C-alpha positions as CSV (number, residue, x, y, z in Angstrom):
1,M,15.0,14.7,69.4
2,M,13.4,16.3,72.4
3,L,13.6,19.7,70.9
4,A,12.0,18.5,67.7
5,A,9.2,16.9,69.7
6,Q,8.7,19.9,71.9
7,S,8.6,22.1,68.8
8,F,5.8,19.8,67.5
9,Y,3.9,20.3,70.8
10,R,4.3,24.0,70.5
11,L,2.9,24.1,67.0
12,S,0.0,21.9,68.0
13,G,-0.7,24.2,70.8
14,F,-1.2,27.0,68.3
15,V,-3.6,24.7,66.3
16,I,-5.6,24.1,69.5
17,V,-5.9,27.9,70.1
18,M,-7.0,28.5,66.5
19,V,-9.6,25.7,66.6
20,L,-11.1,26.7,70.0
21,A,-11.3,30.4,69.1
22,R,-13.2,29.5,66.0
23,S,-15.5,26.8,67.4
24,L,-16.7,27.9,70.9
25,P,-17.9,31.0,72.6
26,A,-15.4,32.8,74.8
27,A,-17.4,32.0,78.0
28,T,-17.4,28.3,77.2
29,I,-13.6,28.3,76.7
30,G,-13.2,30.3,79.9
31,A,-15.3,27.8,81.9
32,F,-13.2,24.8,80.8
33,V,-9.9,26.8,81.3
34,F,-11.0,27.9,84.8
35,A,-11.9,24.3,85.8
36,V,-8.6,23.0,84.7
37,A,-6.6,25.8,86.3
38,F,-8.5,25.4,89.6
39,A,-7.7,21.6,89.6
40,E,-4.0,22.3,88.7
41,S,-3.7,24.7,91.7
42,F,-4.0,21.6,94.0
43,L,-1.6,19.3,92.1
44,A,1.0,19.2,94.9
45,I,-1.5,17.0,96.8
46,A,-1.4,14.5,94.0
47,N,2.4,14.3,93.3
48,F,4.0,15.7,96.4
49,G,7.1,16.5,94.5
50,L,8.1,12.9,94.3
51,N,8.8,13.1,90.5
52,S,11.9,15.2,91.2
53,V,13.2,13.0,93.9
54,M,12.6,9.9,91.8
55,S,14.2,11.4,88.8
56,R,17.3,12.4,90.7
57,R,17.6,8.9,92.3
58,V,17.1,7.1,89.0
59,A,19.6,9.3,87.2
60,A,22.2,8.5,89.9
61,D,21.3,4.8,90.2
62,P,19.7,3.5,87.0
63,A,20.0,-0.1,88.0
64,S,17.5,0.5,90.9
65,A,15.0,2.4,88.8
66,A,12.2,-0.2,89.4
67,S,12.6,0.3,93.2
68,H,12.7,4.1,93.0
69,F,9.6,4.3,90.8
70,S,7.6,1.8,92.9
71,V,7.5,4.5,95.6
72,V,5.8,6.9,93.2
73,V,3.3,4.2,92.2
74,G,2.5,3.4,95.8
75,F,2.1,7.0,96.9
76,R,-0.1,8.0,93.9
77,L,-2.6,5.2,94.6
78,V,-3.4,7.0,97.9
79,S,-2.8,10.6,96.9
80,G,-5.0,10.4,93.8
81,V,-8.1,9.7,95.7
82,V,-7.3,12.4,98.3
83,Y,-6.6,14.9,95.5
84,V,-9.9,14.3,93.6
85,T,-11.9,14.5,96.8
86,I,-10.4,17.7,98.0
87,V,-10.5,19.5,94.6
88,T,-14.2,18.6,94.0
89,L,-15.2,19.7,97.5
90,A,-13.3,22.9,97.2
91,A,-14.9,23.7,93.8
92,V,-18.4,23.0,95.2
93,L,-17.8,25.2,98.2
94,F,-15.9,28.1,96.7
95,T,-16.7,28.4,93.0
96,S,-19.8,28.6,90.9
97,A,-18.5,26.1,88.3
98,P,-20.7,23.0,87.7
99,W,-19.5,20.1,89.8
100,K,-19.5,17.7,86.9
101,L,-17.2,19.9,84.9
102,M,-14.9,20.3,87.9
103,L,-14.8,16.5,88.5
104,A,-14.0,15.9,84.8
105,A,-11.3,18.5,84.8
106,T,-9.8,17.1,88.0
107,L,-9.5,13.6,86.5
108,I,-8.0,15.0,83.3
109,V,-5.4,16.9,85.3
110,L,-4.6,14.0,87.5
111,A,-4.1,11.6,84.6
112,E,-1.8,14.1,82.8
113,D,0.2,14.5,86.0
114,I,0.6,10.7,86.4
115,Y,1.9,10.6,82.9
116,Y,4.5,13.2,83.8
117,S,5.8,10.8,86.5
118,F,6.4,8.2,83.7
119,G,8.0,10.9,81.5
120,S,10.4,11.9,84.3
121,L,11.4,8.2,84.6
122,F,12.1,7.9,80.9
123,L,14.2,11.1,80.9
124,A,16.2,10.0,83.9
125,L,16.9,6.7,82.2
126,R,17.9,8.6,79.0
127,K,15.0,7.0,77.2
128,A,13.7,10.2,75.7
129,V,12.6,8.3,72.6
130,Y,9.7,6.9,74.7
131,N,8.6,10.4,75.6
132,V,8.8,11.5,72.0
133,T,7.2,8.5,70.4
134,L,4.3,8.3,72.8
135,G,3.8,12.0,73.2
136,V,3.8,12.8,69.4
137,T,1.6,9.9,68.6
138,V,-1.1,10.7,71.2
139,Q,-0.9,14.5,70.5
140,T,-1.4,13.9,66.7
141,V,-4.4,11.7,67.3
142,F,-5.8,14.3,69.8
143,I,-5.4,17.1,67.3
144,V,-7.2,15.2,64.5
145,V,-10.1,14.1,66.8
146,L,-10.4,17.7,68.1
147,L,-10.5,19.1,64.6
148,V,-13.2,16.6,63.5
149,G,-15.2,16.9,66.7
150,M,-15.2,20.7,66.7
151,Y,-16.3,20.7,63.0
152,L,-19.1,18.3,63.5
153,R,-20.5,19.1,66.9
154,P,-18.6,21.8,68.9
155,S,-19.5,21.9,72.6
156,L,-18.0,22.1,76.0
157,W,-18.5,18.4,76.7
158,L,-16.8,17.3,73.5
159,L,-13.8,19.4,74.5
160,V,-13.8,17.7,77.9
161,A,-14.2,14.2,76.3
162,V,-11.3,14.7,73.8
163,N,-9.0,16.0,76.5
164,A,-9.9,13.1,78.8
165,V,-9.1,10.5,76.0
166,R,-5.8,12.2,75.4
167,A,-4.8,12.2,79.1
168,F,-5.7,8.6,79.8
169,A,-4.1,7.4,76.5
170,L,-0.8,9.0,77.7
171,V,-1.0,7.2,81.0
172,L,-1.9,3.8,79.6
173,G,0.7,4.1,76.9
174,A,3.4,5.1,79.4
175,A,2.5,2.2,81.7
176,W,2.6,-0.2,78.8
177,L,6.0,1.0,77.7
178,T,7.4,0.8,81.2
179,Q,6.0,-2.8,81.8
180,R,7.1,-4.0,78.4
181,K,10.4,-2.2,77.8
182,L,11.9,-1.4,81.3
183,F,10.6,-3.3,84.3
184,A,7.5,-4.8,86.0
185,L,5.5,-2.1,87.7
186,S,5.2,-2.5,91.5
187,M,4.3,-0.4,94.5
188,S,6.1,0.4,97.8
189,W,6.4,3.0,100.4
190,D,9.5,5.0,101.4
191,S,9.1,7.6,104.2
192,V,12.7,8.9,103.5
193,A,11.7,9.6,99.8
194,V,8.5,11.4,101.0
195,R,10.5,13.6,103.4
196,A,13.1,14.3,100.7
197,A,10.3,15.6,98.5
198,L,9.1,18.3,100.9
199,P,11.1,21.1,99.3
200,F,9.7,20.1,95.9
201,V,6.2,20.1,97.4
202,G,6.6,23.7,98.3
203,M,7.9,24.5,94.8
204,A,4.9,22.6,93.3
205,V,2.5,24.7,95.4
206,V,4.1,28.0,94.5
207,N,4.5,27.1,90.8
208,A,0.9,26.2,90.6
209,L,-0.1,29.4,92.3
210,R,2.1,31.4,90.0
211,D,1.0,29.6,86.8
212,Q,-2.7,29.5,87.5
213,I,-3.3,32.5,89.6
214,G,-4.1,34.7,86.6
215,V,-6.9,32.4,85.4
216,V,-8.3,31.7,88.8
217,M,-8.4,35.3,89.9
218,L,-9.9,36.4,86.6
219,G,-12.6,33.8,87.0
220,L,-13.3,35.1,90.5
221,L,-12.8,38.8,90.0
222,S,-13.9,39.2,86.4
223,N,-15.8,36.8,84.1
224,Y,-15.2,33.7,81.9
225,D,-14.8,35.8,78.8
226,A,-11.8,37.5,80.3
227,V,-10.5,34.1,81.4
228,A,-10.8,32.9,77.8
229,Y,-9.0,35.9,76.3
230,Y,-6.2,35.6,78.9
231,N,-5.8,31.9,78.4
232,L,-5.8,32.0,74.6
233,V,-3.0,34.5,74.6
234,S,-1.0,33.1,77.5
235,R,-1.4,29.6,76.0
236,V,0.9,30.7,73.2
237,Q,3.5,31.7,75.8
238,T,3.0,28.4,77.7
239,A,3.4,26.4,74.5
240,S,6.6,28.3,73.7
241,L,8.1,27.2,77.0
242,A,8.6,23.8,75.3
243,V,11.9,25.2,74.1
244,P,13.6,25.8,77.4
245,T,11.9,22.7,78.9
246,A,13.3,20.4,76.1
247,V,16.8,21.8,76.4
248,A,16.8,21.5,80.1
249,A,15.4,17.9,79.9
250,V,18.6,17.0,78.0
251,L,21.0,19.0,80.1
252,T,19.8,18.6,83.7
253,P,20.4,14.8,83.9
254,L,24.1,15.4,82.9
255,I,24.4,18.2,85.5
256,V,22.8,15.9,88.2
257,A,25.4,13.2,87.4
258,N,28.5,15.4,86.9
259,G,27.8,18.8,88.3
260,L,29.2,21.9,86.6
261,D,32.3,20.3,85.1
262,D,33.9,21.8,82.0
263,G,31.8,19.9,79.6
264,N,28.5,20.9,81.3
265,R,29.6,24.5,81.6
266,K,30.1,24.7,77.8
267,R,26.8,23.0,77.3
268,L,25.1,25.4,79.6
269,V,26.4,28.4,77.8
270,T,25.4,27.0,74.4
271,A,21.9,26.1,75.7
272,T,21.5,29.6,77.1
273,M,22.4,31.3,73.8
274,L,20.0,28.9,72.0
275,I,17.1,29.6,74.3
276,L,17.6,33.3,74.4
277,G,17.9,33.5,70.6
278,V,14.6,31.7,70.0
279,A,12.9,33.9,72.6
280,L,14.1,37.1,71.1
281,M,13.1,36.0,67.6
282,G,9.6,35.1,68.9
283,S,9.4,38.5,70.7
284,A,10.3,40.4,67.6
285,I,7.6,38.7,65.5
286,V,4.7,39.2,67.9
287,M,5.6,42.8,68.6
288,A,5.9,43.6,64.9
289,F,2.6,42.0,63.8
290,P,0.2,41.8,66.7
291,D,-3.0,42.4,64.8
292,R,-2.0,39.9,62.1
293,I,-1.1,37.2,64.6
294,A,-4.3,37.8,66.5
295,A,-6.3,37.4,63.3
296,I,-4.5,34.2,62.4
297,L,-4.7,32.6,65.8
298,Y,-8.0,33.8,67.2
299,G,-10.2,34.5,64.3
300,P,-13.5,36.0,65.5
301,L,-12.0,36.7,68.9
302,A,-9.1,38.7,67.4
303,P,-10.6,42.2,68.3
304,S,-10.6,41.2,72.0
305,T,-7.2,39.4,72.0
306,A,-5.1,41.6,69.7
307,P,-4.4,44.3,72.4
308,L,-3.0,41.5,74.6
309,V,-0.6,40.0,72.0
310,P,2.2,42.6,72.3
311,V,2.6,41.7,75.9
312,L,3.8,38.3,74.8
313,G,6.8,40.0,73.2
314,L,7.9,41.2,76.6
315,I,7.2,37.9,78.3
316,F,9.0,35.5,75.9
317,P,12.6,36.2,76.8
318,V,11.9,36.7,80.5
319,S,9.9,33.5,80.9
320,F,12.3,31.4,78.8
321,M,15.3,32.3,80.9
322,A,13.5,32.2,84.2
323,L,12.3,28.7,83.7
324,F,15.7,27.5,82.4
325,C,17.5,29.0,85.4
326,S,15.0,27.3,87.8
327,L,15.5,23.9,86.2
328,V,19.3,24.1,86.1
329,L,19.5,25.3,89.8
330,Q,17.3,22.4,90.8
331,A,19.7,20.0,89.1
332,L,22.5,21.7,91.2
333,Y,20.6,20.8,94.4
334,R,19.5,24.5,94.9
335,E,15.9,23.6,95.3
336,L,15.5,25.4,98.6
337,H,16.7,28.6,97.1
338,V,14.4,28.1,94.1
339,L,11.5,27.5,96.6
340,R,12.2,30.7,98.5
341,T,12.3,32.6,95.2
342,M,9.1,31.1,94.0
343,I,7.3,32.0,97.2
344,V,8.3,35.6,96.6
345,V,7.2,35.4,93.0
346,A,3.9,33.8,93.9
347,V,3.1,36.4,96.5
348,S,4.0,39.1,94.1
349,N,1.8,37.6,91.4
350,V,-1.2,37.5,93.7
351,L,-0.8,41.1,94.8
352,L,-0.2,42.3,91.3
353,N,-3.3,40.5,90.0
354,L,-5.4,42.0,92.8
355,L,-4.0,45.4,91.8
356,L,-4.2,45.1,88.0
357,I,-7.2,42.9,87.2
358,P,-10.0,45.2,88.4
359,G,-8.9,48.0,86.1
360,S,-7.3,46.2,83.2
361,G,-8.8,42.7,83.1
362,A,-7.0,40.1,81.1
363,K,-4.2,42.6,80.1
364,G,-3.7,43.3,83.8
365,A,-3.2,39.6,84.5
366,L,-0.6,39.4,81.7
367,Y,1.3,42.3,83.1
368,A,1.2,40.8,86.5
369,L,2.7,37.6,85.0
370,L,5.4,39.6,83.3
371,I,6.4,41.5,86.4
372,A,6.4,38.4,88.6
373,T,8.5,36.4,86.1
374,T,11.0,39.3,85.9
375,I,11.4,39.1,89.6
376,Q,12.0,35.4,89.4
377,L,14.6,35.8,86.6
378,A,16.5,38.5,88.5
379,I,16.9,36.4,91.6
380,L,17.6,33.0,90.0
381,S,20.0,34.3,87.3
382,R,22.1,36.0,90.0
383,D,22.4,32.6,91.9
384,L,23.3,30.7,88.8
385,T,25.9,33.3,87.9
386,V,27.5,32.8,91.3
387,K,27.5,29.0,90.8
388,L,29.2,29.4,87.4
389,A,31.8,31.7,88.8
390,D,32.8,29.2,91.5
391,R,35.4,27.0,89.9
392,T,36.4,25.3,93.2
393,S,33.8,22.6,92.9
394,P,32.2,20.8,89.9
395,A,28.8,21.1,91.5
């Protein structure tokens, strides 16, 4: 079910790319993408890694889910205000982006992140049907409204408005499902949970740095056109990560509960083969038909994006396996090792972008992403291999 839903999200991501490329100038797309990426770079302030702590506790103790989730609610009431204030001030001081656009993007990003807290709760309680039903419904309406809006009156602010409606619909729908189907929402404070989240805060920071550094640095070192070309191409790669994310979402709660027992070892091998097979198939397609794919996806922007498409063929298998290894190792309580690895990857990504963007623009940012992700996979796959080879403990 999760894999089918994530496949739908992936396909809808391609639709969004096609609509934007045919409706808005590259600079307009780039401005919105830059604003969102800048806001996402500060997300650790908003969630503090508590989603992972809550998910782990709920999976281990479902009967106390209401108590565990109330800590997330209480923390977010405070952190949300701090997050919006800091991002808006930082944007005014350090970027040339309009403050109204930055504020809108920040609220959209915050709403989506709050929804992810509910989504983590549903998965931990093995209520994936809630994620699927709500997510597919809202995403379908979003695509329809985006298509109609971009046909009738394409503009930056229509793009902002449609994304805002989507984000807040997800939050309100998730809150309603929780209140109606699971338990009454409440708030509390737990200093122990906050301290336990510290390793995940570090991972959130370096993940945001890794994921958004290409867009942010292109916006600072190049121009919004380059941001748009990079984002339109990398969005395909990001959308494709729905595959390893969906598989891990099903597998990791079982690993948290039972460790690497015989059943989970078999599931892990099967999942790895599935993920790698899908990645290699996608890689072969984009490398064989880059010009055709660019024409289909990007329309009038194809001449500028086609040279970037073949890089996706190299990124797909590396990014799929790197993400999957990271999620599995976190389920095995190896978050500190993942954190150290991600720090290395983030620093490498920054340095690579500084080196490659001035001469190669968007293509340089994509190659920086490829090299940094390869470093991540090399380190994490070795650690996971060691864990699999250790048969002395189920964890």
